[in-house]
N, C-alpha and C positions, 0 to 999 in steps of 0.2 A: 713373551707377553700374551696374556689372554684377553679376549674381547668377546662381548655378547653382541653380535651384530644385529640380528632380527629376532623377533618373537617366534617361537616354535608354535605352529598351529596344528590342531587336530580336528577333523570334522566331527561335529556333534551328531547325536542320533537324529534320524529323520523326524521332521515335524517339530523340532525343538523351537525354532524361531517363531512359529505361529503361536506357541503357548507362552512365550516370555514377553515381558513388557517391552514395547518398542522404544528405542532411544534415538533421539534425533541425531543427524549427521554431525553437527558441530560439537555436541557433547561427546560423542564417540571420538571425534578427531582430537580434542584436547585431552581426553583420557588416554588415548593411545600415545600422544606425544609425551605426556607425563610418564607413561609406562616405559616407553622406549628410551627415556633419558638415562645416561650413564655418566659416571665420574671417573677420572683417572686416579689410580692409587699406586703408590710405590711402597711395597711392604718389605722391610728389611729386618732380618733376625738380629736380636740384640747380640752384638759380638761377644759379650761376656758370657753368654749362655750357649754359644755354639759348641757342640760336642767335639771331642778330639777327632782328628782325621777328617774334619769337614773341609770342603772346598771353600775357602774364604773369599774367593773372587767371584762367587756366584750366589751369595746369600741374599741377593735382592731380587724381588719378583714384582713385575708390573702387570696390572690388570685394569681393564676398562669395565668397572663393575656397575650393574644395574642399580639405579636409584632406589627402586622398591625392594631390593634385597637386603639381607642382613649379614653381618660379619660371620656369625657361625655357619651360614650357608656357603661361605667361601672356603671354609677350612679343608674340606676334602680335596679341592683343587690345589690349594697351597701345599697341603701335605704331599700330594703326588709329585709336585715339582721338587720339594725339598728332598724327598726320598730318592728321586731319580737322579738329581743333579748335585745336591749339596751334602747329604748325610751318607755315611756308609751303613752297611747292614747291621752292625752292632748298635749304632745309635738309633736306627729305625725301630729296633725291637724294644728299646728302653723308653723312648719318648711317648707320652700320653697326650692325645689331642685335647682331652678335657682339662688339661692344665695350661693350655695356651691362652694368652690374653694380649690385648693390644693397648698401646699408648700412642699418642701423637708424637711427632718429633720434638715438640716442646715439652713433653712430659705429662700431658693431660691424659688421664685414664679415659678410654673410650667406652661409652655405654653400648653394650652389645645388643640391648633390646631396642635401640634406635635404628631406624632404617639408615642405609648407607648414604642416601641423599641428604637426610637430615644431619648426619654427622658432618658431611662435607660442607653444607650450608652454614652450620653452626661454627665450623672452623673458619669459614670465609669471613663471617661477621666478627669473629674474635680477632682476626688479623687486622680488621679495619680500625681498631683502637690502639694498635701498637705503633710507636713512633716511626719504625722503619718500614711500615706497610705502604704499599702503593695501591692504586686503583685496580691493577691487574690481579685476577684471582690466582691463588696458588695452585698450580697444576703441574704435575700431580700432587695430591696430598700425600705427605710422607708419614707412614705408620711404622711403629716399632713392634715387632712380634716377640713376645716373651714366651719361653718354652717351659717355664716352671714357676712355682711359688705365686699363684694368683692371689691378689688381695681380696679374699672372700668377704671381708667386712665391708668393702666398697662395691664389689660386684653383686652382692646379695645372693645370687644363684650361680651355679656353674653355667658358663656360656655355651651350652650345648644346643643343638638344633631343636631338641624336644622342649627345652625350657624356653627357647625363643618362640616356638609355636604357641605355648601356653600363654606367654606374655602378649603375643600378637592377637590371639583370640580374646583375651581380656580387654585389650584396647578397642577391638571391634564392638564388644558388648557395651563398653562404657560410652562409645560414640553413639551407638544405637539408642541408649537411654537418654542421652542429652538431646538427640533429635526429636524423639517421639514421646518421651516420658515413660517409656517402658522398653523392655528388651524382647518383646514378643517376636519381632522379625528374626532376631538371631537365634533365640531359643527354639523357635518354631522350625528351624532348619533340620533336616535329617542329618544324622551323623556323617553319612556319605558326603553331603553337601558341605558340612563344616570342615571335613578333612579335605574336600576338593578345593575350597578357597585357599587353604594353606599350600596345597600342592601346586596351585597356580603360581604362588609366590616362589616356592622352591624350584619349580621347573621353568620359571620366567615365561609363563604361557598366558598371554593376555586373554584369549578366549575362554580358557578354563576358569581363570579367576573371575571374570566378569559374568560368566554364566550363572554364578552363584551370587556374586556381589551385587548384581543388578536387583536382586530380590530385597536387599536391605538398604540400598543407597538411593536417595531421592533423585528424581529426574530433574534436569536443569530448568526447563520450562521458562515461563515469564511471570512476572508479578501480576496478580489479578488486580484490576482497577477496583477501587473501593466504590461500592454503589452508594448513592445518596440515601439518606434516611427517608422513608416514605412519609408524606404528610399525614397528619392525624385523620384526615377525612378519607384516606385510602385504606381499604380493608387489607389487613395483613395476609389474607388469603389470596390476594391478587397482586403479589409482589412482581416486579419485573424479573425476567429470567436471570439477569446478571446477579441478582441478590440471592438466588437459590444456592443451596450448599454445593460445594465443589464436587465434581464427578470423581471417579476412582483415580484417574490420571492426575488431576490437580491435587487431590489429597496426598498423593505420593510425591508432589513436587517440592523443590528446594525452598520455595517461598512460603510453604505451608508447614514447615517443621517448627517445633517449639523453639529450638535454638540450634545454631551451627556449632559443631565441635571445633573449637579454635584454641590453639596455644601460641603464645608469643614467647620468643626466645631472644633474650638480650645478650650482648657481648659479655662473656665472662660473668653473667649475672643470673638471676632467678628466672624460672619459667612461670609466666603469668597465664592464668586460665579464668575465664568468666563466661557468663551466659551471654550469647550473641544472638538476639532476635533477627530474623531475616528482614523484617520490616520495621520502620520507625513508627512512632505513635501516630504520625499523620498519614500512615499508609504508604509512604515512599520507601524504596529499597534502602536498606542499610549498606553503606559503602565502606570500602577500606579506609578512606580518608576520615570519615565520621568516626569509625571505630577506633582508629589509632589516635585521633585527636582527643577522644573521650578518655582513653586509657593512658596515653603517654603524651600529655599536652606539652611537656618541655621539649620533646623531640619533634613533635608534629603539632606546632601551634596553629590555632585557627587563623584563617586568612580573613582580614577585615576588608570590605569593599565599600566604596561610596554608594549611597542609596540610589543616586541617579547620576547620569553622565554630566549633568550640569552643576554638580556639587561644587561649592566654592573652593574646597580643598582638593585640588587635582593632583597632589603629590603622590597619591597612592595608585592613580590610574596607570595601568600598564607595568607597575613595579611589582616585583616578586620578592618575598622573603627568601634569604638563602636557604638552600636545602640542608637541613641539619642531619637527617637520617633517611634511610630508604628501607622499603619492605622487600624481602627476598622470599619468594614462594616457588618451590621446585626449581631453584637456581635462577629464577627470572625476576628481575626488578618489576614489581607489579604496579600498574597505574593506580593512582588514588581513587579514580572513579569506578574501579571494579566493584561489583556488588558482592557482598559477603555470601549471599545464598548461592550465586553462580560459582564463586570460588570454592565453596564447600562441596558442590556437586561435581565440578570438573577438575579442580586442582588439589584436592585433598590427597593425603597419602593412602596407601593401600589399607592401612588400619582404620581409615575413616576420619582421621584428624587433619584439619587444615593447619599446617605448621607455618607460622610467619616469623622469619628470622629478621631481626632489626640490625642493620649495619649503620655505621657512623660515616657520614660523608666527610671527605678530606677537603 
């Protein structure tokens, strides 16, 4: 069994910290917790595809895989195990890693360009709608490794590490455009930086990844209070300081982006994507509850409350509608009052997208 215990760190060049944007402690804490998250996988070779003379008692491999990683990045480690323990030398020469592909134990083709954490969470919510499912998460998730005949019409591209990198960089640029209305932050990176952000994922190195990602990812910050409109008798040249344009740090803040890159994943259903402003029209932060109620009202109905405690109809006071569904973000059931801007800055995937998986409550 393999496990990724802690992030590998490497000291940066002298003076690096003073030149980079300062990130507050709590933001870094949640980003590191997200980064260090792992999921248990059981990978079993399809018995019908095992080469002759294979050791059929050892064709199963267990790994505690990083949430931020991708299945193609696990291939070299899986291959070493199979070559050392399961296959003989003749089989090792014939098998081609680029022909390998994965299914879930239920027969669902796994999307290699999804992060492993997203694959696991999507599997979790899919089991929530099955009659035999229980509240306990399936651990480990069972995968079937096929050694030949990849369904290219469904995989679209070969599940190689290079194709995975291209897909990952494309997701980063799309998230960058949704946040700011342009991709200047991504396209302005030097090639060494663009390669470095992927190398941080490949090597599972938090510091290497965020040394570059911090240049394109908004800081968590707090929502700026909306300044009152100055009366007509007051000159616009003497506005209060709070009404002045935001400084550089605030302009890079999560509450000042045009939209939060968000995708909703439904059990065995479509992926929903829409523009998600960090603030509502009245200037208050957009919350997870408000967002889900607006987009999936059947699963997250609005809660009606009496206008005053002395309302004649007290039947609703203290009562709660039964929970129909829940939001799973990075493997955690997220509270409805969580603000979308904060989630986008602290709980998004390494590709910049906030992935919300919707599970059905039993």
